[in-house]
C-alpha positions as CSV (number, residue, x, y, z in Angstrom):
1,M,-9.5,-20.5,-33.9
2,K,-9.9,-23.0,-31.1
3,L,-6.1,-23.2,-30.8
4,V,-5.9,-19.5,-30.2
5,H,-8.4,-19.7,-27.4
6,M,-6.6,-22.7,-25.9
7,L,-3.3,-20.9,-26.0
8,S,-4.8,-17.7,-24.6
9,G,-6.4,-19.7,-21.7
10,L,-3.1,-21.5,-21.0
11,A,-1.2,-18.1,-20.9
12,V,-3.7,-16.7,-18.5
13,A,-3.6,-19.8,-16.3
14,V,0.2,-19.7,-16.1
15,A,0.1,-15.9,-15.3
16,L,-2.4,-16.5,-12.5
17,A,-0.4,-19.4,-11.1
18,G,2.6,-17.2,-10.8
19,C,0.5,-14.6,-9.0
20,A,-0.9,-17.2,-6.6
21,Q,2.4,-18.0,-4.9
22,D,2.6,-17.3,-1.2
23,K,5.0,-14.3,-1.1
24,S,4.8,-13.8,2.7
25,E,7.8,-15.9,3.2
26,Q,9.9,-13.6,1.1
27,V,9.6,-10.7,3.5
28,P,12.6,-10.6,5.8
29,A,12.0,-10.6,9.6
30,P,13.8,-8.1,11.8
31,T,16.9,-9.7,13.3
32,T,17.7,-7.1,16.0
33,Q,16.1,-6.6,19.4
34,G,14.7,-3.2,18.3
35,A,12.1,-2.9,15.7
36,T,14.5,-1.9,12.9
37,I,13.7,-2.0,9.2
38,A,17.1,-1.8,7.7
39,G,16.3,-4.9,5.7
40,S,19.2,-7.0,4.4
41,T,21.6,-4.0,4.1
42,A,24.7,-5.1,2.1
43,Q,28.1,-3.5,2.6
44,N,27.7,-1.5,-0.5
45,D,24.4,-0.1,0.8
46,L,26.2,1.3,3.9
47,R,28.4,3.5,1.6
48,L,25.3,5.0,-0.1
49,P,23.5,8.1,1.2
50,N,20.3,7.2,3.0
51,V,17.1,8.5,4.5
52,S,16.4,7.3,8.1
53,G,13.9,7.9,10.8
54,S,11.0,6.3,12.7
55,V,7.5,5.1,11.8
56,W,4.8,5.8,14.4
57,L,1.2,4.7,14.4
58,K,-1.4,7.3,15.2
59,Q,-3.6,4.8,17.1
60,N,-2.3,2.8,20.0
61,V,-2.9,-0.7,18.6
62,V,-1.1,-4.0,18.8
63,L,0.0,-5.3,15.4
64,P,-0.1,-9.0,14.8
65,P,3.2,-10.8,14.3
66,H,2.6,-11.3,10.6
67,A,2.0,-7.5,9.9
68,V,4.3,-6.1,7.2
69,L,5.8,-2.6,7.3
70,T,6.9,-1.1,4.0
71,V,8.8,2.1,3.8
72,T,9.3,3.7,0.3
73,L,11.4,6.5,-1.1
74,S,10.0,7.6,-4.4
75,D,10.3,10.3,-7.1
76,A,6.9,12.0,-7.7
77,S,8.2,14.6,-10.1
78,L,5.8,13.8,-13.0
79,A,2.3,15.0,-12.3
80,D,0.5,12.6,-14.7
81,A,2.5,9.5,-14.0
82,P,2.9,7.1,-11.0
83,S,5.8,7.8,-8.7
84,K,9.0,6.0,-9.5
85,V,10.2,3.9,-6.5
86,L,13.8,4.7,-5.8
87,T,14.2,2.3,-2.9
88,Q,11.8,0.3,-0.7
89,R,12.1,-2.0,2.3
90,A,9.5,-4.3,3.7
91,V,9.7,-6.3,6.9
92,R,7.4,-8.5,9.0
93,T,7.0,-6.9,12.4
94,E,7.3,-10.3,14.2
95,G,5.3,-9.0,17.1
96,K,7.4,-5.9,17.6
97,Q,5.4,-2.7,18.0
98,A,5.8,1.0,16.9
99,P,7.9,3.0,16.8
100,F,9.8,1.3,14.0
101,T,13.2,2.7,12.8
102,F,14.3,2.5,9.2
103,I,17.3,3.2,7.0
104,L,16.7,3.5,3.3
105,P,19.9,3.7,1.3
106,F,19.5,5.2,-2.2
107,N,21.6,5.7,-5.3
108,P,22.3,9.4,-5.6
109,S,22.4,9.1,-9.4
110,D,18.7,8.2,-9.3
111,V,17.9,11.6,-7.8
112,K,17.6,14.5,-10.2
113,P,18.4,18.0,-8.8
114,N,14.8,19.4,-9.0
115,A,13.0,16.0,-8.4
116,R,10.2,15.8,-5.8
117,I,11.5,12.9,-3.6
118,L,8.9,11.7,-1.1
119,L,9.0,9.3,1.8
120,S,6.0,7.1,2.6
121,A,5.1,4.0,4.6
122,A,2.3,1.5,5.0
123,V,1.4,-1.4,7.2
124,T,-0.5,-4.4,5.8
125,V,-2.0,-7.4,7.5
126,D,-2.9,-10.4,5.4
127,D,-2.4,-8.3,2.3
128,K,-4.9,-5.8,3.5
129,L,-3.8,-2.2,3.9
130,M,-4.3,-1.2,7.5
131,F,-2.1,2.0,8.0
132,I,-0.8,4.5,5.5
133,T,1.0,7.9,5.3
134,D,-1.5,10.6,4.9
135,T,0.9,13.6,4.6
136,I,3.5,14.5,2.0
137,Q,7.0,14.0,3.4
138,P,9.6,15.6,1.0
139,V,13.2,14.5,1.6
140,V,16.6,14.4,0.1
141,N,16.5,17.4,-2.3
142,N,15.4,19.8,0.5
143,G,18.4,18.6,2.6
144,V,16.3,16.4,4.9
145,T,17.7,12.9,5.3
146,K,16.1,12.1,8.7
147,A,12.4,12.1,8.9
148,D,9.7,10.5,11.1
149,I,6.4,9.3,9.7
150,T,3.1,8.9,11.4
151,L,0.7,6.4,9.9
152,V,-3.0,6.7,10.1
153,P,-5.6,3.9,9.9
154,V,-7.1,3.2,6.6
155,Q,-10.9,3.8,6.6
156,Q,-12.5,0.4,5.9
157,T,-15.3,1.2,3.4
158,A,-18.0,-1.3,2.6
159,V,-18.4,-2.0,-1.1
160,P,-22.0,-1.3,-2.2
161,V,-23.9,-4.3,-3.5
162,K,-26.1,-4.0,-6.5
163,P,-29.7,-4.3,-5.4
164,G,-31.8,-7.1,-6.7
165,P,-34.9,-6.6,-8.9
166,N,-37.3,-4.1,-7.6
167,P,-41.0,-4.8,-7.8
168,V,-41.7,-1.3,-9.1
169,N,-39.4,-1.8,-12.0
170,Q,-38.1,-5.3,-12.9
171,G,-34.8,-3.9,-14.1
172,G,-33.8,-2.9,-10.6
173,M,-33.7,0.8,-11.4
174,M,-36.4,3.3,-10.8
175,S,-37.2,6.4,-12.8
176,G,-37.2,9.8,-11.1
177,S,-41.0,9.8,-10.4
178,Q,-40.9,6.2,-9.2
179,Q,-38.0,7.1,-6.8
180,Q,-39.9,10.0,-5.3
181,G,-43.0,7.9,-4.7
182,A,-41.0,5.0,-3.4
183,A,-39.0,7.3,-1.1
184,S,-42.2,8.8,0.5
185,S,-44.2,5.6,0.9
186,T,-42.0,2.5,0.7
187,P,-38.5,2.0,2.2
188,A,-35.8,1.0,-0.2
189,L,-34.8,-2.7,-0.1
190,Y,-31.1,-3.3,-0.4
């Protein structure tokens, strides 16, 4: 039985070690003077149909050089399943600022005639989501292959912390009558 626990622990350690690699170096930097996110477009990609446009930020902010812009074309046809990513490009901004232009080539055989193909984008800084698409942007099947996206800031929400033990009830939770009495006479301690 101890062997099973040791092997399980080893498997988890190997999996976590793989996740811990610094992947920021794998994101390509823009190579042109403009802020273009064409990624490393191969010759074959140039022959494929594509969706292109610009990404704007709703707020006038300066992104740090290590910010990463990701633009995604996905199939959201299935209501009870996650969207299937058809193509996605990510690029470090390298100090360039919005608007960013993008070209996303896609394989037309991946697009079903009645599919719901959506365009989205996001900006992350230090692996924290900072800006996202907040509107649905259908493309491809409706004839749209050029679309601009405006990103809005992500609301930073504090995570509530579980309160410590309460002198009224050592378990940290109060019954309804205790909450009413505490609310009227004693401020809650969190």
